[in-house]
C-alpha positions in Angstrom: 208.4 226.1 173.8 208.1 223.4 176.4 209.8 220.0 175.9 206.6 218.1 175.4 205.5 220.5 172.6 209.0 220.5 171.0 208.8 216.7 170.4 205.5 216.9 168.6 205.5 216.8 164.8 204.6 220.0 163.0 206.2 223.4 162.2 207.0 226.7 163.9 205.2 229.9 162.9 206.6 231.0 159.5 208.4 234.3 159.1 209.9 236.4 156.3 213.7 236.8 156.6 216.4 238.5 154.5 219.4 236.1 154.3 222.9 236.9 153.3 224.7 234.9 150.5 226.9 232.2 151.7 229.7 230.2 150.0 229.1 226.4 150.0 230.7 223.1 149.1 228.2 220.9 147.3 227.5 217.9 145.2 224.9 218.5 142.5 222.5 216.0 141.0 219.2 215.2 139.3 217.9 212.4 141.3 214.7 210.2 141.3 212.7 210.5 144.5 213.5 206.9 145.4 217.3 207.6 145.2 217.4 210.7 147.4 218.6 208.9 150.6 221.5 207.2 148.8 222.4 210.5 147.0 222.5 212.4 150.3 224.5 209.6 152.0 227.1 209.4 149.2 227.3 213.1 148.8 227.8 213.9 152.5 230.5 211.3 152.7 232.4 212.8 149.7 231.9 216.3 151.1 233.3 215.4 154.5 236.4 213.8 153.0 237.0 216.8 150.6 236.6 219.6 153.1 238.7 217.7 155.6 241.5 217.2 153.0 241.3 220.8 152.0 241.2 222.0 155.6 238.0 224.0 155.0 235.8 224.8 158.0 232.1 223.9 157.9 230.2 226.9 159.3 226.6 225.6 159.5 224.4 222.6 159.3 224.1 220.3 156.3 221.6 221.5 153.7 219.7 220.4 150.5 218.9 223.1 148.0 216.3 222.4 145.3 216.4 224.6 142.2 212.8 223.6 141.4 210.1 221.9 143.4 210.8 218.1 143.4 208.6 216.0 141.1 209.5 212.6 139.8 213.1 213.8 140.1 214.7 216.4 142.3 217.3 218.8 140.9 219.4 219.7 143.9 222.6 220.5 145.6 223.5 219.0 148.9 226.3 220.4 151.0 227.6 222.7 153.7 228.2 226.4 154.2 231.9 226.8 154.4 234.4 229.5 155.4 235.9 229.7 151.9 235.6 228.2 148.4 236.4 224.5 148.0 238.6 223.4 145.1 236.6 221.2 142.9 237.4 217.6 143.6 235.5 214.6 142.3 231.8 215.5 142.5 232.4 218.3 145.1 232.2 221.8 143.7 231.9 225.4 145.0 228.5 227.0 145.0 226.5 229.5 147.1 223.3 230.0 148.9 221.6 233.1 147.5 221.3 236.4 149.4 217.6 237.0 149.2 214.3 237.2 151.0 212.8 233.9 152.2 209.9 232.5 154.0 211.2 230.3 156.8 209.9 227.8 159.3 211.2 224.8 161.2 209.8 221.4 160.6 209.7 219.2 163.7 209.8 215.4 163.2 210.5 212.8 160.6 211.7 213.6 157.1 208.5 211.8 155.9 206.5 214.9 157.0 208.6 217.4 155.1 206.3 217.4 152.0 203.3 218.5 154.1 205.4 221.2 155.9 206.6 222.6 152.5 202.9 222.7 151.4 201.9 224.6 154.5 204.8 227.1 154.1 203.9 227.7 150.4 200.2 228.2 151.3 201.3 230.7 154.1 203.5 232.6 151.5 200.5 233.0 149.2 198.3 234.1 152.1 200.8 236.9 152.7 200.3 238.1 149.1 203.7 236.8 148.0 204.8 234.3 145.4 207.0 231.3 146.4 209.9 231.1 144.0 211.2 227.8 142.6 214.4 227.8 144.8 214.1 226.4 148.2 216.5 224.8 150.7 216.4 222.7 153.9 219.0 223.1 156.7 219.2 219.8 158.6 219.5 221.3 162.1 219.5 217.9 163.8 221.9 215.4 162.4 220.0 212.1 162.0 221.4 209.0 163.6 220.2 205.4 163.1 219.0 205.0 166.7 217.4 208.4 167.3 213.7 209.1 167.7 212.6 210.7 164.4 210.3 213.1 166.3 213.5 214.8 167.6 214.6 215.9 164.1 214.5 219.6 163.2 214.7 220.8 159.6 214.7 224.5 158.8 212.7 225.2 155.6 213.6 228.3 153.4 211.6 229.3 150.4 212.6 232.2 148.2 209.7 234.7 147.9 208.8 237.5 145.6 206.1 240.2 145.6 202.8 239.4 143.8 201.9 237.2 140.9 204.1 238.8 138.2 207.2 237.5 139.8 206.1 233.9 139.4 207.8 233.9 136.0 211.1 235.2 137.4 
C-alpha cells in the first residue's frame, strides 16, 4: 500500500485467521460509553506500573477485549499480552485472549470511526456465511499521542466467528 493510501481512513480487506491463545494482564470493567477514555487511561497506567514492578514482559500491543457488543455500557478487559501470568495486584488480574477463529481487519484512522469499521467487519462475516460471536477485541497497533495526526492510527479488529446461524446462541 502506498503512503498516500495508508493515511486514508478505512479498513484493510478482512480475512479469517486462526489465533493461538495468549496470556494477558488486564483490568476489567463495565463502563458507560462516555467513560471509556478515562477507563482506558487509568487502566493502562495501572497495568504499566504492575507489569514493571513484577518484571513481566509485554509481548504485543495494547488491546481492548469486549465480551459482548458495546451498548450503553461496555463490558471489557483492557490490557497487554504478556510473557507470563501477572500476580493480581489492585485492579490488575491475569486473563487470556482465546485461541479461536476470528475475522480480522485493520482500521485506519481516528477511534471515532471504529464503530463503522466494526459494522463493516460484521457484515463481511455474515456475507461469508459465518456468524459473528459476541467476543471481539481491538489491538491498538499505533500508540496514540496527544500531538499525532489521528489519520495515522492503526487498530486491528478481531471478531470471533462461528459457522452458520445455529452458533449464534453459543
